[in-house]
N, C-alpha and C positions, 0 to 999 in steps of 0.2 A: 433280353429283347427290348422293349421300350414300354411305354405305357399302353400301347395298343397291341392286342393279340387277337388276330383273326385266323391264326394258323390252325386251330382246332376245327374249323368249319370246312365242310365239303367244298363250298364256294362262298364268296363274299356275301351273297344274299341270305345265307343261313345265319349270319351274325345276328345277335340279339338287337332288336329295334331300340331298346333303351340305351344300349351301349353306343349305338350310332347317334342317337339324339344328343348325347353329351358333347358331341363335336359340332353341333349346330347352334347358331345364335337364336335369339327369340324370334327373328324374322326368317328362320330356316335357311340362313346362309352358312356355308361351310366356314368354320373358324380357321384362321391362318396357323401356320406352324409355330410361330412365336407364342401364340396363345395356348395351343394344345400341348406343346412340348414334345411333339413327335419328330423323328428324323425325316429326311426327305423321302426315303423309300416308303416308310409307313404312312406318311401324309398322302402319297400318291395312291397307296392301297386303300386308305380311308376314303379318299375322294371317289375312287371307282366304286367302292362298296355303297356309299351314300347315293351316288347317281343311279346305281342298279336298284337300290331299295326304292328310290323315287319312281323309277319306271314300272316296278311291279306293285306300286301303291302302298308300300309299307311306311313310307315317309312322305310328307307333303312337299310340294315345290315351294309354296309360300304359306304363311300363316296370316290370319287377319288380326 
């Protein structure tokens, strides 16, 4: 698979918060594919998981 594995989760929001934080910059921006090393499909899944985690307040939208 790749470096990203969210397949064991019931849905993307069940993924570990620390695992998702690895793919955020210090300003809470989603890192690009060339930095994370994920394929296009996994990058899309990662983006959706991070956005869902932000909506349910697991991850911040911005950091100070």
